[in-house]
C-alpha positions in Angstrom: -8.2 39.6 -9.6 -5.6 37.1 -8.4 -6.1 35.4 -4.8 -4.1 36.2 -1.9 -1.9 33.2 -2.1 -1.0 33.8 -5.5 0.7 35.8 -7.5 -0.1 38.2 -10.7 3.1 36.4 -12.6 2.7 33.1 -11.4 2.8 30.6 -14.3 -0.8 28.8 -15.3 -0.8 26.1 -12.6 -1.8 22.8 -13.6 -5.6 21.3 -12.5 -5.4 19.2 -9.1 -5.8 15.8 -11.5 -2.8 16.5 -13.7 -0.8 17.2 -10.9 -2.3 14.1 -9.5 -1.3 12.4 -12.3 2.2 13.2 -12.5 2.9 12.6 -8.9 1.3 9.2 -9.5 3.3 8.2 -12.4 6.4 9.5 -10.5 4.8 7.2 -7.6 4.3 4.2 -9.7 8.0 4.7 -11.2 9.0 4.9 -7.6 6.8 2.0 -6.6 7.9 -0.3 -9.3 11.6 0.2 -8.7 10.7 -0.8 -5.1 9.1 -3.9 -6.2 12.0 -4.8 -8.2 14.2 -4.5 -4.7 11.8 -7.1 -3.3 12.2 -9.0 -6.1 15.8 -8.9 -6.1 16.1 -10.0 -2.2 13.2 -12.7 -3.1 15.3 -14.3 -5.6 18.5 -14.0 -4.1 17.5 -14.4 -0.1 14.5 -16.6 -0.6 11.9 -16.8 2.6 14.4 -17.4 5.4 15.1 -16.2 8.7 17.9 -13.3 7.0 14.9 -11.8 4.9 13.0 -11.5 8.1 15.7 -9.7 10.0 16.1 -7.3 6.8 12.5 -6.6 6.9 12.3 -6.3 10.9 14.6 -3.0 10.2 12.9 -1.9 7.0 10.1 -1.8 9.1 11.8 1.0 10.8 12.7 2.7 7.4 9.1 2.8 6.3 8.3 4.6 9.8 10.1 7.5 9.6 9.5 7.5 5.4 5.8 7.6 6.2 6.4 10.5 8.8 8.3 12.0 5.7 5.0 11.7 3.6 3.0 13.3 6.6 5.3 16.1 7.0 4.9 16.4 3.1 1.4 17.3 3.1 1.4 19.4 6.4 3.6 21.9 5.5 2.8 22.7 2.2 0.0 25.1 3.6 2.0 27.3 5.6 5.0 27.1 2.9 2.6 28.5 0.8 1.1 31.2 2.9 4.7 32.1 4.1 5.3 32.6 0.2 2.8 34.9 -0.1 3.8 36.7 2.8 7.3 37.0 1.7 8.3 34.6 4.7 9.5 31.6 3.1 12.9 31.3 3.6 12.4 32.2 7.5 9.4 29.4 7.5 11.1 26.8 5.3 15.0 27.5 7.7 12.5 27.0 10.7 11.2 23.7 9.8 14.4 22.3 8.4 15.9 22.9 11.9 13.0 21.2 13.4 13.6 18.2 11.1 16.9 18.4 12.5 15.7 17.9 15.8 13.8 14.7 15.0 16.8 12.9 12.9 19.4 13.2 15.1 18.1 11.1 17.7 17.0 8.5 15.3 20.2 8.6 14.0 22.3 8.0 17.5 19.4 4.8 18.2 19.8 3.6 14.4 23.6 3.8 13.9 24.6 4.0 17.2 22.8 1.6 19.3 22.1 -0.7 16.1 22.5 -3.7 18.0 20.3 -3.0 20.6 17.5 -1.8 18.3 17.7 -4.9 16.1 17.2 -7.2 19.2 14.2 -5.0 19.8 12.8 -5.5 16.3 13.1 -9.0 15.9 11.9 -10.8 19.0 12.2 -14.3 18.8 13.9 -14.6 15.7 17.3 -16.4 15.0 20.8 -14.8 15.8 20.8 -14.5 11.9 17.7 -12.4 11.2 19.1 -10.0 14.5 22.7 -9.4 13.2 20.9 -8.6 9.2 18.8 -5.9 11.1 21.6 -4.7 12.9 23.5 -4.2 9.8 20.8 -2.8 7.8 19.8 -0.3 10.4 23.2 1.4 10.0 22.2 2.0 6.1 18.5 2.2 6.5 18.1 5.0 9.4 20.4 7.8 7.4 18.2 7.2 4.4 15.2 7.9 6.1 16.1 10.8 7.0 17.7 12.0 3.6 13.6 11.3 2.8 12.3 13.4 5.5 14.7 16.0 4.0 14.0 15.5 0.7 9.8 15.8 1.9 10.4 19.0 2.9 12.1 20.2 -0.2 9.4 18.7 -2.3 6.9 20.8 0.1 8.6 23.9 -0.9 8.7 23.7 -4.7 4.8 22.4 -4.3 4.2 26.0 -2.5 5.6 27.4 -5.8 3.4 24.8 -7.8 6.2 22.8 -8.6 5.9 19.1 -8.7 7.8 18.1 -11.5 11.1 18.2 -9.8 10.8 16.5 -6.9 8.8 13.7 -8.8 12.1 13.3 -11.4 14.3 13.3 -8.1 11.9 10.4 -6.1 12.3 8.3 -9.3 16.0 8.8 -10.4 16.7 8.0 -6.6 14.9 4.7 -7.0 16.4 3.8 -10.0 20.0 4.6 -9.0 19.4 3.1 -6.1 18.4 -0.3 -7.9 21.3 -0.1 -10.0 23.5 -0.1 -7.3 21.8 -3.0 -5.6 21.8 -5.2 -8.6 25.9 -4.3 -8.7 26.7 -5.5 -5.1 24.1 -7.7 -4.3 25.9 -10.8 -5.2 29.0 -10.0 -3.5 27.8 -8.5 -0.8 24.6 -10.1 0.1 21.5 -8.4 1.4 23.3 -5.4 3.2 23.4 -3.9 -0.5 19.8 -3.5 -0.4 20.2 -1.2 2.6 23.0 0.7 0.4 20.9 1.2 -2.7 18.4 2.6 -0.2 20.5 4.4 1.1 21.5 6.4 -2.4 17.9 6.4 -3.4 17.6 8.8 -0.4 20.3 11.2 -1.3 19.6 11.2 -5.1 15.9 12.3 -3.7 16.8 14.8 -1.4 19.6 16.4 -3.9 17.3 17.1 -6.9 14.5 19.0 -5.5 17.2 20.7 -3.1 18.8 21.8 -6.9 15.6 22.8 -7.9 14.7 24.7 -4.7 17.9 26.7 -5.4 16.8 27.4 -8.6 13.1 28.9 -8.4 12.5 29.8 -4.4 11.3 32.9 -3.7 13.2 33.6 -0.5 11.6 36.4 0.9 12.7 39.0 3.4 14.8 38.1 6.4 12.9 37.8 9.9 13.5 35.8 13.5 13.4 31.6 13.1 10.9 30.2 14.8 12.3 26.7 15.3 10.0 26.1 18.6 6.6 26.2 17.3 7.6 24.6 13.9 9.1 21.8 15.7 5.5 21.7 17.4 3.9 21.5 14.0 6.4 18.6 13.1 5.5 16.8 16.1 1.6 17.2 15.3 2.1 15.9 11.7 4.4 13.0 12.0 2.6 11.5 14.9 -0.2 9.9 13.4 1.4 8.8 10.4 4.3 7.0 12.4 1.8 5.2 14.8 -0.1 4.3 11.4 3.2 2.8 10.1 3.6 1.7 14.0 0.7 -0.5 13.4 2.6 -2.3 10.3 5.6 -2.7 13.1 3.6 -4.2 15.5 1.9 -6.6 13.4 5.6 -7.7 12.1 6.4 -8.0 16.0 3.3 -10.6 17.0 4.4 -12.0 13.3 7.2 -13.2 13.9 6.1 -15.5 16.8 4.7 -17.8 13.8 7.8 -19.2 12.4 10.4 -18.3 10.2 9.1 -16.3 7.1 5.8 -15.1 8.3 7.5 -11.6 8.6 8.6 -12.0 4.9 5.1 -12.9 3.9 3.5 -10.2 5.8 6.1 -7.7 5.0 5.6 -8.4 1.0 1.5 -8.9 1.2 1.5 -5.5 2.7 4.0 -3.3 0.5 1.4 -4.6 -2.3 -1.3 -2.9 -0.5 0.3 0.2 0.5 1.5 0.4 -3.2 -1.7 0.4 -4.1 -2.4 3.4 -1.6 -0.1 5.3 -2.4 0.0 5.4 -6.2 -3.7 6.1 -6.2 -4.7 8.2 -2.8 -1.1 9.6 -1.9 -1.0 11.3 -4.9 -4.0 12.9 -4.8 -4.0 13.6 -1.0 -0.3 15.6 -1.6 -1.4 17.6 -4.8 -4.6 18.3 -3.1 -3.1 20.3 0.0 -1.9 23.4 -1.7 -5.1 24.3 -4.0 -7.7 23.5 -0.9 -5.0 26.0 1.1 -6.7 28.9 -1.5 -10.3 27.9 -1.1 -12.7 28.1 2.2 -12.9 24.5 3.0 -16.3 24.5 4.2 -17.8 21.3 5.8 -20.1 20.3 2.3 -16.4 21.3 0.4 -15.0 18.6 2.8 -17.3 16.0 2.2 -17.2 16.6 -1.6 -13.4 16.3 -1.4 -12.8 13.3 0.7 -15.6 11.0 -1.3 -14.4 12.2 -4.8 -10.8 11.7 -4.1 -11.5 8.0 -2.5 -14.1 6.7 -5.1 -11.2 7.2 -7.5 -8.9 5.2 -5.6 -11.2 2.4 -4.6 -11.9 1.6 -8.4 -8.2 0.7 -8.5 -7.4 -1.3 -5.2 -10.8 -3.3 -6.0 -9.8 -4.3 -9.2 -6.6 -5.0 -7.8 -7.8 -6.9 -4.8 -10.3 -9.4 -7.5 -7.1 -9.6 -9.8 -5.0 -11.6 -6.4 -7.9 -13.3 -5.3 -7.7 -15.0 -8.4 -4.3 -15.5 -9.6 -2.5 -14.4 -6.8 -0.4 -17.2 -6.2 0.8 -17.6 -9.9 1.5 -13.8 -9.9 3.8 -14.1 -6.4 5.3 -17.4 -7.7 6.4 -15.1 -11.0 7.5 -12.3 -9.5 9.2 -13.5 -6.4 10.9 -17.2 -7.8 10.1 -20.7 -6.4 10.6 -19.8 -2.6 7.3 -18.7 -3.1 5.4 -21.2 -4.8 2.7 -23.2 -3.8 1.7 -22.3 0.1 3.9 -19.4 0.3 2.6 -17.7 -3.1 -1.1 -18.2 -1.8 -0.8 -17.2 1.8 0.8 -13.8 0.3 -2.1 -13.6 -2.1 -4.6 -14.5 0.5 -3.1 -11.8 2.9 -3.4 -9.3 -0.2 -7.1 -9.6 -0.8 -7.6 -9.5 3.4 -5.9 -6.3 3.4 -8.5 -5.1 0.9 -10.6 -3.4 3.8 -7.7 -1.8 5.1 -6.7 -0.2 1.7 -10.4 1.2 1.6 -10.0 2.7 5.0 -6.2 3.6 4.4 -7.4 5.8 1.2 -9.8 7.4 3.5 -7.4 8.3 6.1 -4.5 9.5 3.1 -7.5 12.0 1.9 -8.8 13.4 4.9 -5.4 13.9 7.0 -3.9 16.6 4.9 -7.3 18.4 5.4 -7.0 19.0 9.1 -4.0 20.9 8.5 -5.8 23.1 5.7 -8.6 23.4 8.2 -6.0 24.1 11.5 -7.9 21.3 13.5 -4.0 19.2 14.0 -3.8 19.9 17.4 -5.7 16.5 18.3 -3.4 14.2 16.2 -0.8 13.5 18.9 -3.1 12.3 21.5 -5.5 10.5 18.4 -1.8 9.0 17.9 -1.3 7.6 20.9 -4.5 6.0 21.9 -4.5 4.4 18.9 -1.1 2.6 19.0 -2.4 1.7 22.6 -5.4 -0.2 21.4 -4.0 -1.5 18.4 -1.3 -3.3 20.1 -4.2 -5.2 22.4 -6.2 -5.5 19.1 -3.1 -6.8 17.1 -2.4 -9.3 20.2 -5.7 -11.2 20.3 -6.1 -11.3 16.2 -2.7 -12.6 15.6 -3.5 -15.0 18.2 -6.9 -16.2 17.2 -6.2 -15.8 13.2 -2.6 -16.0 12.6 -1.5 -13.6 10.1 -5.1 -12.9 8.4 -5.3 -11.5 12.1 -2.4 -8.7 11.5 -4.6 -7.8 8.3 -8.0 -7.9 10.9 -6.2 -5.6 13.2 -4.6 -3.5 10.5 -8.4 -2.4 9.6 -9.7 -2.0 12.3 -7.6 0.7 13.8 -7.3 2.4 10.6 -11.2 2.5 10.6 -10.9 4.2 14.0 -8.2 6.4 12.7 -10.3 7.4 9.9 -13.7 7.9 12.0 -11.8 10.0 14.4 -10.2 12.1 11.5 -13.5 12.6 10.0 -15.0 13.8 13.3 -12.0 16.4 14.1 -13.8 18.4 10.7 -16.9 18.4 12.2 -19.9 15.8 12.8 -21.5 16.9 9.6 -18.6 16.0 8.1 -18.3 12.6 9.9 -21.8 11.8 9.1 -22.3 12.5 5.0 -18.6 11.8 4.9 -18.7 8.4 6.5 -21.9 7.5 4.9 -20.4 8.3 1.0 -17.4 6.6 1.8 -19.3 3.2 3.1 -21.6 3.5 0.2 -18.7 4.1 -2.3 -17.1 1.1 -0.9 -19.7 -1.2 -0.9 -20.7 -0.3 -4.5 -17.0 -0.9 -5.9 -16.6 -3.9 -3.8 -20.1 -5.2 -4.8 -19.1 -4.6 -8.7 -15.9 -6.3 -8.3 -17.2 -9.5 -6.9 -19.8 -9.5 -9.6 -17.2 -9.1 -12.2 -14.4 -11.4 -11.3 -16.8 -13.9 -9.4 -18.5 -14.6 -12.7 -15.7 -14.4 -15.0 -14.2 -17.0 -12.3 -17.1 -19.5 -12.8 -16.9 -19.8 -16.2 -13.3 -19.7 -17.0 -10.0 -20.7 -15.8 -8.2 -18.4 -13.3 -5.9 -16.6 -15.3 -8.6 -15.9 -18.3 -11.0 -14.9 -15.3 -8.8 -12.1 -14.0 -8.5 -10.6 -17.3 -12.2 -10.7 -18.2 -12.8 -9.4 -15.0 -10.9 -6.2 -14.9 -12.3 -5.9 -18.6 -15.6 -6.4 -17.0 -15.2 -4.3 -13.9 -13.8 -1.0 -15.9 -17.2 -1.8 -18.3 -19.6 -1.8 -14.6 -17.9 1.4 -13.2 -18.3 3.0 -17.0 -21.3 2.0 -17.3 -22.7 3.0 -13.7 -20.9 6.2 -13.4 -23.7 8.4 -12.8 -23.5 6.6 -9.3 -20.9 8.8 -8.2 -17.6 8.2 -10.2 -18.3 10.4 -13.2 -19.1 13.7 -10.8 -15.5 12.5 -8.7 -13.2 12.4 -12.1 -14.9 15.5 -12.5 -14.0 17.6 -9.2 -10.5 16.5 -9.6 -10.2 18.0 -13.1 -11.6 21.5 -11.4 -10.1 21.5 -8.4 -6.6 23.9 -8.4 
């Protein structure tokens, strides 16, 4: 007998692991193309006040795009239920109007008050940085709004167990956006990167909308409930916006460290965030609907958080070990001569320093969607406001004490606090057991990586040690898979 949230006519669903791999592949393509944009900026414009200004504006784009990612996972369970109840079109339209209420003020500030907004973002940076930020905001904020709507369309397709169309849309949008940047950047300067970002958002929205028009089961008409849906969106977006605002706050304090500091920290953060996105975000996205179809008991919640996080920890540890050995070379090869020597070494060091933040962020990314499945999301806005206020103080003190390394420390401390709070909101049992499992998994994975890369570094030159370290780390994980990775992999393969 089919479950209440499925239909007899539904096609067979992919396992969560298969859907996660598909989504991860899409995110990897998108991340790779985004990295190409960063490389273009680095090679064309170096490490200047102009790049600082662009990345200050890009931080606003990232805040809204992260809100889009939160919206994507938060509205999946209600849309899946609405489809089963024959109210899909009504609920989707209510969410769309709710997004519009959020989007209009953002557009007003980013497009109509862009000079004022740029002045707040760039702080003590030179006037050229402020002008660049103002020009970029006019295109970056509409691009972010397009991503908000694209996330809603992707969630609507996910409620129909379709992930491929939206994945293709994001990949195609990234490719065409990069093409536009490459075509215009020599003639029009760094603002062409904002143009390409806007085109990316428009394509990412158009493709899932087309798929939704062809596939959706709209159901019967009913009265639109915009107010409750807007409240749900506020609950969904509050914490992710605060988490991304952690980064923007760090950028604001980094702007006082001199020209290039904002750019260096941004590139390091991009690499770290990309690793979290390709691993944990893809699995968090595709597991929301399957978890909605089952009873989410504390033991199941613990197993889901720990198992899903362990798979992501392995990828993060391998990347951190590689950057610890050859980070400067990778950065120099990717970003060009402006990032050779001290600048490249600084970015590589920051990526390693962000390793604990990556682990904490993986836990947050996996746990966050479960709050909506379990119906425990009401406290999220209060948590977001409180942690953001505390983070401002933590970041100020940490950057004053340790400069850019302090920004990485501040991100880690604040994100760990959020992770503990999210686990506690699920239940005290989940907090104690999941925290123990996550801590043990992070320590074991980190120790294996340290052993693999550390021993290799003692006997080999750095480039060879990095290669051998990756192979040795993979071998250790395989040999010791009974410590948890085998069970985690099996869990993801069977979750539907």
